[in-house]
BALOBA-1460 file (C-alpha; in Angstrom, 3 decimals):
// residues 100
<rec num="1" residu="m" x="-1.007" y="55.358" z="-4.963"/>
<rec num="2" residu="i" x="-1.848" y="52.409" z="-2.623"/>
<rec num="3" residu="t" x="-0.697" y="52.987" z="0.848"/>
<rec num="4" residu="v" x="-0.308" y="50.042" z="3.227"/>
<rec num="5" residu="n" x="0.146" y="51.085" z="6.842"/>
<rec num="6" residu="v" x="1.319" y="48.192" z="9.069"/>
<rec num="7" residu="v" x="1.070" y="48.333" z="12.857"/>
<rec num="8" residu="k" x="3.237" y="46.222" z="15.148"/>
<rec num="9" residu="e" x="3.513" y="45.836" z="18.803"/>
<rec num="10" residu="n" x="5.980" y="43.891" z="20.476"/>
<rec num="11" residu="k" x="7.113" y="42.301" z="17.028"/>
<rec num="12" residu="k" x="3.728" y="41.248" z="16.425"/>
<rec num="13" residu="y" x="1.325" y="42.412" z="13.736"/>
<rec num="14" residu="k" x="-1.593" y="44.160" z="15.064"/>
<rec num="15" residu="k" x="-3.203" y="46.290" z="12.189"/>
<rec num="16" residu="i" x="-3.040" y="46.688" z="8.367"/>
<rec num="17" residu="t" x="-4.735" y="49.494" z="6.597"/>
<rec num="18" residu="i" x="-4.574" y="49.512" z="2.673"/>
<rec num="19" residu="l" x="-5.891" y="52.781" z="1.084"/>
<rec num="20" residu="g" x="-5.977" y="54.228" z="-2.360"/>
<rec num="21" residu="h" x="-5.784" y="53.207" z="-5.932"/>
<rec num="22" residu="a" x="-2.483" y="52.442" z="-7.669"/>
<rec num="23" residu="m" x="-3.117" y="54.543" z="-10.741"/>
<rec num="24" residu="y" x="-0.913" y="52.180" z="-12.810"/>
<rec num="25" residu="d" x="-3.898" y="51.893" z="-15.240"/>
<rec num="26" residu="e" x="-7.669" y="52.477" z="-15.466"/>
<rec num="27" residu="y" x="-10.033" y="50.633" z="-13.174"/>
<rec num="28" residu="g" x="-10.475" y="47.069" z="-14.072"/>
<rec num="29" residu="k" x="-7.185" y="47.024" z="-15.915"/>
<rec num="30" residu="d" x="-4.669" y="48.039" z="-13.143"/>
<rec num="31" residu="i" x="-2.214" y="45.231" z="-12.575"/>
<rec num="32" residu="v" x="-0.698" y="46.637" z="-9.409"/>
<rec num="33" residu="c" x="-4.319" y="47.021" z="-8.032"/>
<rec num="34" residu="s" x="-5.025" y="43.428" z="-8.991"/>
<rec num="35" residu="a" x="-1.805" y="42.011" z="-7.300"/>
<rec num="36" residu="c" x="-2.332" y="43.783" z="-4.192"/>
<rec num="37" residu="s" x="-5.970" y="42.682" z="-3.969"/>
<rec num="38" residu="s" x="-5.003" y="39.109" z="-4.780"/>
<rec num="39" residu="i" x="-2.181" y="39.110" z="-2.216"/>
<rec num="40" residu="v" x="-4.375" y="40.465" z="0.523"/>
<rec num="41" residu="t" x="-7.650" y="38.582" z="-0.294"/>
<rec num="42" residu="t" x="-5.675" y="35.219" z="-0.404"/>
<rec num="43" residu="t" x="-4.125" y="35.783" z="2.764"/>
<rec num="44" residu="v" x="-7.077" y="36.968" z="4.740"/>
<rec num="45" residu="n" x="-9.157" y="34.007" z="3.476"/>
<rec num="46" residu="g" x="-6.392" y="31.436" z="4.208"/>
<rec num="47" residu="i" x="-6.126" y="32.824" z="7.834"/>
<rec num="48" residu="l" x="-9.925" y="32.807" z="8.393"/>
<rec num="49" residu="a" x="-10.115" y="29.439" z="7.023"/>
<rec num="50" residu="l" x="-7.834" y="28.112" z="9.683"/>
<rec num="51" residu="d" x="-9.239" y="30.226" z="12.565"/>
<rec num="52" residu="k" x="-12.136" y="32.452" z="11.994"/>
<rec num="53" residu="g" x="-11.442" y="34.407" z="15.300"/>
<rec num="54" residu="s" x="-7.771" y="35.151" z="14.394"/>
<rec num="55" residu="l" x="-8.764" y="38.489" z="12.541"/>
<rec num="56" residu="s" x="-11.413" y="40.866" z="11.593"/>
<rec num="57" residu="y" x="-11.422" y="43.049" z="8.470"/>
<rec num="58" residu="l" x="-13.694" y="46.040" z="7.274"/>
<rec num="59" residu="v" x="-13.771" y="46.944" z="3.390"/>
<rec num="60" residu="g" x="-14.929" y="50.467" z="2.659"/>
<rec num="61" residu="k" x="-14.943" y="52.696" z="-0.607"/>
<rec num="62" residu="k" x="-11.328" y="53.619" z="-0.248"/>
<rec num="63" residu="g" x="-9.716" y="50.617" z="1.278"/>
<rec num="64" residu="m" x="-9.470" y="47.842" z="3.813"/>
<rec num="65" residu="t" x="-8.538" y="47.606" z="7.569"/>
<rec num="66" residu="i" x="-7.463" y="44.146" z="9.028"/>
<rec num="67" residu="d" x="-7.295" y="43.794" z="12.814"/>
<rec num="68" residu="i" x="-5.154" y="40.843" z="13.782"/>
<rec num="69" residu="k" x="-6.555" y="39.520" z="17.033"/>
<rec num="70" residu="n" x="-4.486" y="36.316" z="17.360"/>
<rec num="71" residu="e" x="-0.748" y="36.343" z="17.883"/>
<rec num="72" residu="d" x="-0.333" y="32.686" z="17.095"/>
<rec num="73" residu="h" x="2.695" y="31.578" z="15.075"/>
<rec num="74" residu="t" x="0.614" y="30.616" z="11.942"/>
<rec num="75" residu="t" x="-1.317" y="33.912" z="11.756"/>
<rec num="76" residu="q" x="1.792" y="35.887" z="12.205"/>
<rec num="77" residu="v" x="3.774" y="33.940" z="9.594"/>
<rec num="78" residu="l" x="1.057" y="34.384" z="6.985"/>
<rec num="79" residu="i" x="0.682" y="38.082" z="7.664"/>
<rec num="80" residu="n" x="4.480" y="38.480" z="7.441"/>
<rec num="81" residu="n" x="4.309" y="36.714" z="4.250"/>
<rec num="82" residu="m" x="1.679" y="39.155" z="2.948"/>
<rec num="83" residu="v" x="3.567" y="42.210" z="4.212"/>
<rec num="84" residu="r" x="6.729" y="40.760" z="2.328"/>
<rec num="85" residu="l" x="4.786" y="40.244" z="-0.882"/>
<rec num="86" residu="l" x="3.517" y="43.839" z="-0.758"/>
<rec num="87" residu="k" x="6.901" y="45.160" z="-0.234"/>
<rec num="88" residu="d" x="8.064" y="43.423" z="-3.152"/>
<rec num="89" residu="l" x="5.304" y="44.654" z="-5.360"/>
<rec num="90" residu="a" x="6.135" y="48.174" z="-3.975"/>
<rec num="91" residu="g" x="9.799" y="47.481" z="-5.000"/>
<rec num="92" residu="k" x="8.589" y="46.833" z="-8.520"/>
<rec num="93" residu="y" x="6.106" y="49.579" z="-8.676"/>
<rec num="94" residu="p" x="7.220" y="52.606" z="-6.284"/>
<rec num="95" residu="d" x="5.137" y="55.246" z="-7.947"/>
<rec num="96" residu="n" x="2.120" y="52.980" z="-7.268"/>
<rec num="97" residu="i" x="2.284" y="51.417" z="-3.799"/>
<rec num="98" residu="e" x="4.048" y="51.986" z="-0.652"/>
<rec num="99" residu="v" x="4.482" y="49.992" z="2.435"/>
<rec num="100" residu="k" x="4.945" y="51.936" z="5.726"/>
């Protein structure tokens, strides 16, 4: 299962950790992992294209950690959209992804 942990302080996104594998299908054919990766990668790349200092991320063998450094409106809206899309995905595939 993919676990997405969202940390907010004062209603602002601060950190997001994405760990695990959806186990919907085998590696390379897993549509839930693919959707999750696409949502997160598109969001991170979009934010970094607007402001390279707005967040940092670390990709490891088991997942990814995103540290949101900028509390500006645009960054927060894009992160909120990402979290909403991940929650929608979790609603469709509750055995494969959860957002906390």
